N, CA, C and O atoms as CSV, one atom per row, in Angstrom:
chain,resi,resn,atom,element,x,y,z
A,1,UNK,N,N,0.825,-1.191,0.000
A,1,UNK,CA,C,0.000,0.000,0.000
A,1,UNK,C,C,0.873,1.260,0.000
A,1,UNK,O,O,0.545,2.248,-0.657
A,2,UNK,N,N,1.977,1.217,0.736
A,2,UNK,CA,C,2.877,2.357,0.784
A,2,UNK,C,C,3.501,2.572,-0.596
A,2,UNK,O,O,3.705,3.707,-1.026
A,3,UNK,N,N,3.799,1.479,-1.276
A,3,UNK,CA,C,4.380,1.608,-2.611
A,3,UNK,C,C,3.380,2.262,-3.572
A,3,UNK,O,O,3.779,2.996,-4.476
A,4,UNK,N,N,2.087,1.999,-3.380
A,4,UNK,CA,C,1.057,2.637,-4.197
A,4,UNK,C,C,1.054,4.143,-3.978
A,4,UNK,O,O,0.950,4.920,-4.927
A,5,UNK,N,N,1.168,4.544,-2.722
A,5,UNK,CA,C,1.210,5.981,-2.421
A,5,UNK,C,C,2.488,6.622,-2.954
A,5,UNK,O,O,2.465,7.749,-3.448
A,6,UNK,N,N,3.580,5.912,-2.853
A,6,UNK,CA,C,4.849,6.420,-3.361
A,6,UNK,C,C,4.768,6.594,-4.876
A,6,UNK,O,O,5.227,7.598,-5.421
A,7,UNK,N,N,4.183,5.613,-5.544
A,7,UNK,CA,C,4.011,5.679,-6.992
A,7,UNK,C,C,3.092,6.848,-7.365
A,7,UNK,O,O,3.370,7.593,-8.305
A,8,UNK,N,N,2.002,6.995,-6.618
A,8,UNK,CA,C,1.074,8.085,-6.873
A,8,UNK,C,C,1.751,9.437,-6.632
A,8,UNK,O,O,1.544,10.384,-7.391
A,9,UNK,N,N,2.549,9.519,-5.588
A,9,UNK,CA,C,3.280,10.745,-5.278
A,9,UNK,C,C,4.247,11.091,-6.414
A,9,UNK,O,O,4.341,12.251,-6.817
A,10,UNK,N,N,4.954,10.100,-6.921
A,10,UNK,CA,C,5.899,10.317,-8.009
A,10,UNK,C,C,5.166,10.755,-9.280
A,10,UNK,O,O,5.619,11.666,-9.973
A,11,UNK,N,N,4.056,10.122,-9.581
A,11,UNK,CA,C,3.290,10.503,-10.763
A,11,UNK,C,C,2.723,11.915,-10.618
A,11,UNK,O,O,2.682,12.672,-11.588
A,12,UNK,N,N,2.295,12.263,-9.427
A,12,UNK,CA,C,1.793,13.613,-9.163
A,12,UNK,C,C,2.909,14.634,-9.331
A,12,UNK,O,O,2.684,15.708,-9.888
A,13,UNK,N,N,4.108,14.313,-8.858
A,13,UNK,CA,C,5.255,15.204,-9.012
A,13,UNK,C,C,5.585,15.392,-10.492
A,13,UNK,O,O,5.840,16.510,-10.939
A,14,UNK,N,N,5.580,14.298,-11.247
A,14,UNK,CA,C,5.856,14.378,-12.681
A,14,UNK,C,C,4.793,15.216,-13.396
A,14,UNK,O,O,5.113,16.004,-14.287
A,15,UNK,N,N,3.557,15.044,-13.010
A,15,UNK,CA,C,2.469,15.821,-13.598
A,15,UNK,C,C,2.643,17.307,-13.296
A,15,UNK,O,O,2.425,18.148,-14.169
A,16,UNK,N,N,3.034,17.631,-12.072
A,16,UNK,CA,C,3.259,19.025,-11.702
A,16,UNK,C,C,4.423,19.614,-12.500
A,16,UNK,O,O,4.348,20.759,-12.945
A,17,UNK,N,N,5.485,18.853,-12.683
A,17,UNK,CA,C,6.625,19.321,-13.469
A,17,UNK,C,C,6.229,19.535,-14.929
A,17,UNK,O,O,6.592,20.541,-15.539
A,18,UNK,N,N,5.498,18.600,-15.470
A,18,UNK,CA,C,5.043,18.718,-16.851
A,18,UNK,C,C,4.120,19.915,-17.012
A,18,UNK,O,O,4.216,20.655,-17.991
A,19,UNK,N,N,3.232,20.100,-16.055
A,19,UNK,CA,C,2.312,21.234,-16.100
A,19,UNK,C,C,3.084,22.555,-16.078
A,19,UNK,O,O,2.755,23.479,-16.822
A,20,UNK,N,N,4.100,22.645,-15.233
A,20,UNK,CA,C,4.912,23.862,-15.158
A,20,UNK,C,C,5.689,24.072,-16.456
A,20,UNK,O,O,5.792,25.196,-16.948
A,21,UNK,N,N,6.229,22.998,-17.005
A,21,UNK,CA,C,6.963,23.107,-18.263
A,21,UNK,C,C,6.031,23.589,-19.384
A,21,UNK,O,O,6.433,24.404,-20.215
A,22,UNK,N,N,4.808,23.095,-19.408
A,22,UNK,CA,C,3.845,23.519,-20.426
A,22,UNK,C,C,3.439,24.972,-20.227
A,22,UNK,O,O,3.248,25.701,-21.201
A,23,UNK,N,N,3.303,25.400,-18.976
A,23,UNK,CA,C,3.002,26.814,-18.716
A,23,UNK,C,C,4.127,27.702,-19.237
A,23,UNK,O,O,3.880,28.732,-19.864
A,24,UNK,N,N,5.370,27.289,-18.967
A,24,UNK,CA,C,6.525,28.060,-19.424
A,24,UNK,C,C,6.566,28.120,-20.954
A,24,UNK,O,O,6.801,29.176,-21.541
A,25,UNK,N,N,6.334,26.971,-21.583
A,25,UNK,CA,C,6.333,26.928,-23.040
A,25,UNK,C,C,5.210,27.793,-23.610
A,25,UNK,O,O,5.406,28.495,-24.602
A,26,UNK,N,N,4.039,27.742,-22.987
A,26,UNK,CA,C,2.904,28.549,-23.422
A,26,UNK,C,C,3.241,30.033,-23.323
A,26,UNK,O,O,2.937,30.798,-24.238
A,27,UNK,N,N,3.860,30.442,-22.232
A,27,UNK,CA,C,4.238,31.848,-22.059
A,27,UNK,C,C,5.246,32.263,-23.135
A,27,UNK,O,O,5.143,33.354,-23.696
A,28,UNK,N,N,6.207,31.403,-23.417
A,28,UNK,CA,C,7.203,31.701,-24.451
A,28,UNK,C,C,6.534,31.811,-25.821
A,28,UNK,O,O,6.858,32.704,-26.604
A,29,UNK,N,N,5.607,30.910,-26.104
A,29,UNK,CA,C,4.909,30.942,-27.391
A,29,UNK,C,C,4.037,32.187,-27.517
A,29,UNK,O,O,3.931,32.759,-28.602
A,30,UNK,N,N,3.418,32.610,-26.428
A,30,UNK,CA,C,2.611,33.839,-26.467
A,30,UNK,C,C,3.497,35.044,-26.754
A,30,UNK,O,O,3.115,35.934,-27.514
A,31,UNK,N,N,4.674,35.070,-26.149
A,31,UNK,CA,C,5.621,36.150,-26.410
A,31,UNK,C,C,6.073,36.144,-27.854
A,31,UNK,O,O,6.157,37.196,-28.489
A,32,UNK,N,N,6.365,34.959,-28.377
A,32,UNK,CA,C,6.774,34.831,-29.775
A,32,UNK,C,C,5.646,35.260,-30.708
A,32,UNK,O,O,5.889,35.926,-31.715
A,33,UNK,N,N,4.430,34.884,-30.378
A,33,UNK,CA,C,3.276,35.272,-31.187
A,33,UNK,C,C,3.118,36.785,-31.210
A,33,UNK,O,O,2.842,37.366,-32.259
A,34,UNK,N,N,3.291,37.424,-30.058
A,34,UNK,CA,C,3.186,38.882,-29.997
A,34,UNK,C,C,4.254,39.528,-30.869
A,34,UNK,O,O,3.970,40.474,-31.603
A,35,UNK,N,N,5.473,39.024,-30.793
A,35,UNK,CA,C,6.565,39.563,-31.612
A,35,UNK,C,C,6.272,39.369,-33.092
A,35,UNK,O,O,6.442,40.293,-33.887
A,36,UNK,N,N,5.835,38.180,-33.462
A,36,UNK,CA,C,5.530,37.904,-34.863
A,36,UNK,C,C,4.349,38.733,-35.363
A,36,UNK,O,O,4.331,39.148,-36.522
A,37,UNK,N,N,3.373,38.974,-34.507
A,37,UNK,CA,C,2.234,39.802,-34.900
A,37,UNK,C,C,2.682,41.236,-35.161
A,37,UNK,O,O,2.225,41.873,-36.110
A,38,UNK,N,N,3.572,41.736,-34.319
A,38,UNK,CA,C,4.110,43.083,-34.527
A,38,UNK,C,C,4.909,43.145,-35.829
A,38,UNK,O,O,4.776,44.096,-36.599
A,39,UNK,N,N,5.738,42.129,-36.070
A,39,UNK,CA,C,6.515,42.066,-37.310
A,39,UNK,C,C,5.589,42.030,-38.523
A,39,UNK,O,O,5.831,42.709,-39.521
A,40,UNK,N,N,4.534,41.235,-38.428
A,40,UNK,CA,C,3.576,41.113,-39.520
A,40,UNK,C,C,2.929,42.462,-39.815
A,40,UNK,O,O,2.825,42.860,-40.976
A,41,UNK,N,N,2.499,43.161,-38.783
A,41,UNK,CA,C,1.858,44.466,-38.969
A,41,UNK,C,C,2.848,45.458,-39.586
A,41,UNK,O,O,2.480,46.244,-40.459
A,42,UNK,N,N,4.095,45.419,-39.134
A,42,UNK,CA,C,5.114,46.315,-39.674
A,42,UNK,C,C,5.368,46.008,-41.151
A,42,UNK,O,O,5.460,46.922,-41.970
A,43,UNK,N,N,5.479,44.732,-41.486
A,43,UNK,CA,C,5.722,44.345,-42.871
A,43,UNK,C,C,4.525,44.672,-43.770
A,43,UNK,O,O,4.703,45.077,-44.919
A,44,UNK,N,N,3.321,44.498,-43.254
A,44,UNK,CA,C,2.128,44.871,-44.026
A,44,UNK,C,C,2.142,46.367,-44.332
A,44,UNK,O,O,1.814,46.778,-45.445
A,45,UNK,N,N,2.520,47.174,-43.353
A,45,UNK,CA,C,2.584,48.621,-43.555
A,45,UNK,C,C,3.641,48.965,-44.601
A,45,UNK,O,O,3.425,49.837,-45.443
A,46,UNK,N,N,4.780,48.283,-44.546
A,46,UNK,CA,C,5.836,48.530,-45.535
A,46,UNK,C,C,5.387,48.113,-46.928
A,46,UNK,O,O,5.681,48.796,-47.909
A,47,UNK,N,N,4.669,46.986,-47.018
A,47,UNK,CA,C,4.170,46.544,-48.324
A,47,UNK,C,C,3.168,47.545,-48.890
A,47,UNK,O,O,3.198,47.843,-50.084
A,48,UNK,N,N,2.287,48.061,-48.049
A,48,UNK,CA,C,1.312,49.056,-48.507
A,48,UNK,C,C,2.034,50.310,-48.973
A,48,UNK,O,O,1.685,50.886,-50.003
A,49,UNK,N,N,3.033,50.730,-48.219
A,49,UNK,CA,C,3.808,51.912,-48.607
A,49,UNK,C,C,4.490,51.676,-49.959
A,49,UNK,O,O,4.464,52.549,-50.827
A,50,UNK,N,N,5.095,50.509,-50.135
A,50,UNK,CA,C,5.756,50.191,-51.406
A,50,UNK,C,C,4.734,50.154,-52.545
A,50,UNK,O,O,4.993,50.666,-53.634
A,51,UNK,N,N,3.592,49.557,-52.292
A,51,UNK,CA,C,2.530,49.492,-53.302
A,51,UNK,C,C,2.095,50.896,-53.701
A,51,UNK,O,O,1.954,51.199,-54.886
A,52,UNK,N,N,1.883,51.744,-52.713
A,52,UNK,CA,C,1.454,53.114,-52.996
A,52,UNK,C,C,2.521,53.869,-53.794
A,52,UNK,O,O,2.195,54.626,-54.709
A,53,UNK,N,N,3.786,53.664,-53.448
A,53,UNK,CA,C,4.867,54.341,-54.166
A,53,UNK,C,C,4.950,53.860,-55.611
A,53,UNK,O,O,5.139,54.668,-56.520
A,54,UNK,N,N,4.813,52.564,-55.831
A,54,UNK,CA,C,4.849,52.024,-57.195
A,54,UNK,C,C,3.646,52.535,-57.989
A,54,UNK,O,O,3.781,52.910,-59.153
A,55,UNK,N,N,2.484,52.548,-57.363
A,55,UNK,CA,C,1.287,53.054,-58.041
A,55,UNK,C,C,1.475,54.513,-58.429
A,55,UNK,O,O,1.072,54.914,-59.521
A,56,UNK,N,N,2.073,55.306,-57.565
A,56,UNK,CA,C,2.329,56.708,-57.865
A,56,UNK,C,C,3.296,56.843,-59.040
A,56,UNK,O,O,3.094,57.673,-59.927
A,57,UNK,N,N,4.339,56.027,-59.039
A,57,UNK,CA,C,5.300,56.058,-60.154
A,57,UNK,C,C,4.633,55.650,-61.468
A,57,UNK,O,O,4.889,56.250,-62.512
A,58,UNK,N,N,3.790,54.641,-61.412
A,58,UNK,CA,C,3.081,54.198,-62.617
A,58,UNK,C,C,2.193,55.319,-63.139
A,58,UNK,O,O,2.124,55.550,-64.347
A,59,UNK,N,N,1.514,56.015,-62.234
A,59,UNK,CA,C,0.650,57.120,-62.651
A,59,UNK,C,C,1.449,58.248,-63.307
A,59,UNK,O,O,0.920,58.974,-64.148
A,60,UNK,N,N,2.718,58.395,-62.926
A,60,UNK,CA,C,3.553,59.458,-63.479
A,60,UNK,C,C,4.194,59.079,-64.816
A,60,UNK,O,O,4.753,59.941,-65.495
A,61,UNK,N,N,4.122,57.816,-65.200
A,61,UNK,CA,C,4.710,57.398,-66.468
A,61,UNK,C,C,3.993,58.067,-67.624
A,61,UNK,O,O,2.770,58.210,-67.607
A,62,UNK,N,N,4.755,58.479,-68.629
A,62,UNK,CA,C,4.105,59.096,-69.789
A,62,UNK,C,C,3.311,58.051,-70.564
A,62,UNK,O,O,3.692,56.883,-70.645
A,63,UNK,N,N,2.221,58.498,-71.117
A,63,UNK,CA,C,1.404,57.619,-71.942
A,63,UNK,C,C,2.010,57.641,-73.345
A,63,UNK,O,O,2.187,58.713,-73.924
A,64,UNK,N,N,2.327,56.474,-73.891
A,64,UNK,CA,C,2.925,56.465,-75.234
A,64,UNK,C,C,1.928,56.960,-76.279
A,64,UNK,O,O,0.740,56.639,-76.236
A,65,UNK,N,N,2.439,57.736,-77.200
A,65,UNK,CA,C,1.584,58.253,-78.277
A,65,UNK,C,C,1.413,57.157,-79.326
A,65,UNK,O,O,2.370,56.479,-79.701
A,66,UNK,N,N,0.194,57.001,-79.785
A,66,UNK,CA,C,-0.090,56.017,-80.837
A,66,UNK,C,C,-0.170,56.738,-82.163
A,66,UNK,O,O,-0.815,57.781,-82.266
A,67,UNK,N,N,0.481,56.189,-83.186
A,67,UNK,CA,C,0.449,56.784,-84.525
A,67,UNK,C,C,-0.678,56.203,-85.364
A,67,UNK,O,O,-0.686,56.352,-86.586
A,68,UNK,N,N,-1.597,55.564,-84.735
A,68,UNK,CA,C,-2.668,54.940,-85.472
A,68,UNK,C,C,-2.323,53.555,-85.951
A,68,UNK,O,O,-3.131,52.902,-86.610
A,69,UNK,N,N,-1.141,53.102,-85.630
A,69,UNK,CA,C,-0.732,51.742,-86.021
A,69,UNK,C,C,-1.169,50.775,-84.946
A,69,UNK,O,O,-1.110,51.085,-83.756
A,70,UNK,N,N,-1.610,49.593,-85.369
A,70,UNK,CA,C,-1.920,48.568,-84.394
A,70,UNK,C,C,-0.829,47.537,-84.393
A,70,UNK,O,O,-0.260,47.193,-85.429
A,71,UNK,N,N,-0.557,47.062,-83.227
A,71,UNK,CA,C,0.548,46.109,-83.094
A,71,UNK,C,C,0.047,44.702,-83.151
A,71,UNK,O,O,0.836,43.762,-83.055
């Protein structure tokens, strides 16, 4: 009977250690997610800025004159 309690105690200790390890991993993953979300938002803003700049440059391109010839 004592061995049963000892076994149960050991399993409970292992469960507590695993639970703590999972909490730590979860906290690390949440931090990583926050960092990646910030990076994503920053990159999206840069892409929009680049898109807007390219669109502006395209709008400034001269329109080629057509001599009535079809290509």
